[in-house]
KOLKEVO-332965 format. One record per residue (C-alpha): residue number from 1; residue in three letters; x, y, z. Coordinates in nm, 4 decimals, padded with zeros to 6 digits, m for minus. Layout:
N
<r><num>NUM</num><residu>ALA</residu><xx>X</xx><yy>Y</yy><zz>Z</zz></r>
...
This chain:
66
<r><num>1</num><residu>MET</residu><xx>m05.4746</xx><yy>m27.5517</yy><zz>m00.1478</zz></r>
<r><num>2</num><residu>THR</residu><xx>m05.4745</xx><yy>m27.8948</yy><zz>m00.2790</zz></r>
<r><num>3</num><residu>LEU</residu><xx>m05.7718</xx><yy>m28.1259</yy><zz>m00.3449</zz></r>
<r><num>4</num><residu>ASP</residu><xx>m05.6396</xx><yy>m28.3719</yy><zz>m00.0878</zz></r>
<r><num>5</num><residu>ALA</residu><xx>m05.6462</xx><yy>m28.0903</yy><zz>00.1676</zz></r>
<r><num>6</num><residu>ALA</residu><xx>m05.9951</xx><yy>m27.9857</yy><zz>00.0860</zz></r>
<r><num>7</num><residu>ARG</residu><xx>m06.1232</xx><yy>m28.3230</yy><zz>00.1101</zz></r>
<r><num>8</num><residu>GLN</residu><xx>m05.9726</xx><yy>m28.3561</yy><zz>00.4402</zz></r>
<r><num>9</num><residu>ARG</residu><xx>m06.1199</xx><yy>m28.0110</yy><zz>00.5694</zz></r>
<r><num>10</num><residu>ILE</residu><xx>m06.4802</xx><yy>m28.1136</yy><zz>00.4127</zz></r>
<r><num>11</num><residu>GLU</residu><xx>m06.4535</xx><yy>m28.4506</yy><zz>00.5935</zz></r>
<r><num>12</num><residu>SER</residu><xx>m06.3578</xx><yy>m28.2847</yy><zz>00.9189</zz></r>
<r><num>13</num><residu>ALA</residu><xx>m06.6397</xx><yy>m28.0109</yy><zz>00.9050</zz></r>
<r><num>14</num><residu>ILE</residu><xx>m06.8831</xx><yy>m28.3149</yy><zz>00.8281</zz></r>
<r><num>15</num><residu>ALA</residu><xx>m06.7656</xx><yy>m28.4990</yy><zz>01.1200</zz></r>
<r><num>16</num><residu>GLN</residu><xx>m06.7576</xx><yy>m28.2168</yy><zz>01.3690</zz></r>
<r><num>17</num><residu>TYR</residu><xx>m07.0860</xx><yy>m28.0318</yy><zz>01.2449</zz></r>
<r><num>18</num><residu>GLY</residu><xx>m07.2862</xx><yy>m28.3212</yy><zz>01.0920</zz></r>
<r><num>19</num><residu>GLN</residu><xx>m07.5953</xx><yy>m28.1668</yy><zz>00.9036</zz></r>
<r><num>20</num><residu>HIS</residu><xx>m07.4724</xx><yy>m27.8103</yy><zz>01.0014</zz></r>
<r><num>21</num><residu>ALA</residu><xx>m07.1690</xx><yy>m27.8360</yy><zz>00.8245</zz></r>
<r><num>22</num><residu>ALA</residu><xx>m07.2697</xx><yy>m27.6094</yy><zz>00.5058</zz></r>
<r><num>23</num><residu>MET</residu><xx>m07.1187</xx><yy>m27.2950</yy><zz>00.6282</zz></r>
<r><num>24</num><residu>ALA</residu><xx>m06.7746</xx><yy>m27.4529</yy><zz>00.7005</zz></r>
<r><num>25</num><residu>ILE</residu><xx>m06.7877</xx><yy>m27.6417</yy><zz>00.3555</zz></r>
<r><num>26</num><residu>GLU</residu><xx>m06.8799</xx><yy>m27.3268</yy><zz>00.1688</zz></r>
<r><num>27</num><residu>LEU</residu><xx>m06.5648</xx><yy>m27.1630</yy><zz>00.2931</zz></r>
<r><num>28</num><residu>VAL</residu><xx>m06.3485</xx><yy>m27.4574</yy><zz>00.1686</zz></r>
<r><num>29</num><residu>ILE</residu><xx>m06.5410</xx><yy>m27.4428</yy><zz>m00.1484</zz></r>
<r><num>30</num><residu>ASN</residu><xx>m06.4679</xx><yy>m27.0555</yy><zz>m00.1997</zz></r>
<r><num>31</num><residu>GLU</residu><xx>m06.0927</xx><yy>m27.1193</yy><zz>m00.1223</zz></r>
<r><num>32</num><residu>VAL</residu><xx>m06.0900</xx><yy>m27.4109</yy><zz>m00.3828</zz></r>
<r><num>33</num><residu>ARG</residu><xx>m06.2677</xx><yy>m27.2002</yy><zz>m00.6275</zz></r>
<r><num>34</num><residu>SER</residu><xx>m06.0193</xx><yy>m26.9079</yy><zz>m00.5957</zz></r>
<r><num>35</num><residu>ASP</residu><xx>m05.7050</xx><yy>m27.1627</yy><zz>m00.5889</zz></r>
<r><num>36</num><residu>MET</residu><xx>m05.8147</xx><yy>m27.4057</yy><zz>m00.8550</zz></r>
<r><num>37</num><residu>GLY</residu><xx>m06.1340</xx><yy>m27.3108</yy><zz>m01.0355</zz></r>
<r><num>38</num><residu>ARG</residu><xx>m06.4574</xx><yy>m27.4448</yy><zz>m01.1138</zz></r>
<r><num>39</num><residu>ASP</residu><xx>m06.3818</xx><yy>m27.7957</yy><zz>m01.2258</zz></r>
<r><num>40</num><residu>ALA</residu><xx>m06.2214</xx><yy>m27.8821</yy><zz>m00.8879</zz></r>
<r><num>41</num><residu>VAL</residu><xx>m06.5312</xx><yy>m27.7365</yy><zz>m00.6825</zz></r>
<r><num>42</num><residu>ASN</residu><xx>m06.7547</xx><yy>m27.9292</yy><zz>m00.8933</zz></r>
<r><num>43</num><residu>GLU</residu><xx>m06.5349</xx><yy>m28.2300</yy><zz>m00.8472</zz></r>
<r><num>44</num><residu>LEU</residu><xx>m06.5816</xx><yy>m28.1916</yy><zz>m00.4657</zz></r>
<r><num>45</num><residu>ILE</residu><xx>m06.9478</xx><yy>m28.1386</yy><zz>m00.4775</zz></r>
<r><num>46</num><residu>ASP</residu><xx>m07.0183</xx><yy>m28.4513</yy><zz>m00.6730</zz></r>
<r><num>47</num><residu>GLU</residu><xx>m06.7728</xx><yy>m28.6550</yy><zz>m00.4763</zz></r>
<r><num>48</num><residu>PHE</residu><xx>m06.9295</xx><yy>m28.5524</yy><zz>m00.1383</zz></r>
<r><num>49</num><residu>ASP</residu><xx>m07.2843</xx><yy>m28.5421</yy><zz>m00.2594</zz></r>
<r><num>50</num><residu>LEU</residu><xx>m07.2985</xx><yy>m28.1734</yy><zz>m00.1328</zz></r>
<r><num>51</num><residu>GLU</residu><xx>m07.5765</xx><yy>m28.0592</yy><zz>m00.3538</zz></r>
<r><num>52</num><residu>LEU</residu><xx>m07.8162</xx><yy>m28.3250</yy><zz>m00.1882</zz></r>
<r><num>53</num><residu>MET</residu><xx>m07.6689</xx><yy>m28.3187</yy><zz>00.1688</zz></r>
<r><num>54</num><residu>TYR</residu><xx>m07.6027</xx><yy>m27.9305</yy><zz>00.2087</zz></r>
<r><num>55</num><residu>ASN</residu><xx>m07.7757</xx><yy>m27.7725</yy><zz>m00.1041</zz></r>
<r><num>56</num><residu>ILE</residu><xx>m07.4494</xx><yy>m27.6623</yy><zz>m00.2229</zz></r>
<r><num>57</num><residu>ALA</residu><xx>m07.4983</xx><yy>m27.6735</yy><zz>m00.6196</zz></r>
<r><num>58</num><residu>PRO</residu><xx>m07.2383</xx><yy>m27.7129</yy><zz>m00.8456</zz></r>
<r><num>59</num><residu>MET</residu><xx>m07.0902</xx><yy>m27.4125</yy><zz>m01.0294</zz></r>
<r><num>60</num><residu>GLU</residu><xx>m07.2047</xx><yy>m27.2976</yy><zz>m01.3630</zz></r>
<r><num>61</num><residu>SER</residu><xx>m06.9906</xx><yy>m27.2291</yy><zz>m01.6647</zz></r>
<r><num>62</num><residu>ASP</residu><xx>m06.7857</xx><yy>m26.9010</yy><zz>m01.6162</zz></r>
<r><num>63</num><residu>TYR</residu><xx>m06.9249</xx><yy>m26.8231</yy><zz>m01.9703</zz></r>
<r><num>64</num><residu>SER</residu><xx>m07.2707</xx><yy>m26.6793</yy><zz>m02.0353</zz></r>
<r><num>65</num><residu>ASN</residu><xx>m07.4788</xx><yy>m26.8208</yy><zz>m02.3177</zz></r>
<r><num>66</num><residu>SER</residu><xx>m07.6391</xx><yy>m26.4827</yy><zz>m02.3797</zz></r>
């Protein structure tokens, strides 16, 4: 998946499901994370303000500080 395809799928989910789009968006986010990594996911979360609108938080670093 590309970021452009992910953007289109998120926009489509928002248009189709409105405030109930979180589950569909989570599927896209999981696929993006698998294909492109955490930074791409965080870019989409910021771009669509998913944290505020759908309670989808940015991904933490893959490395632990403990």
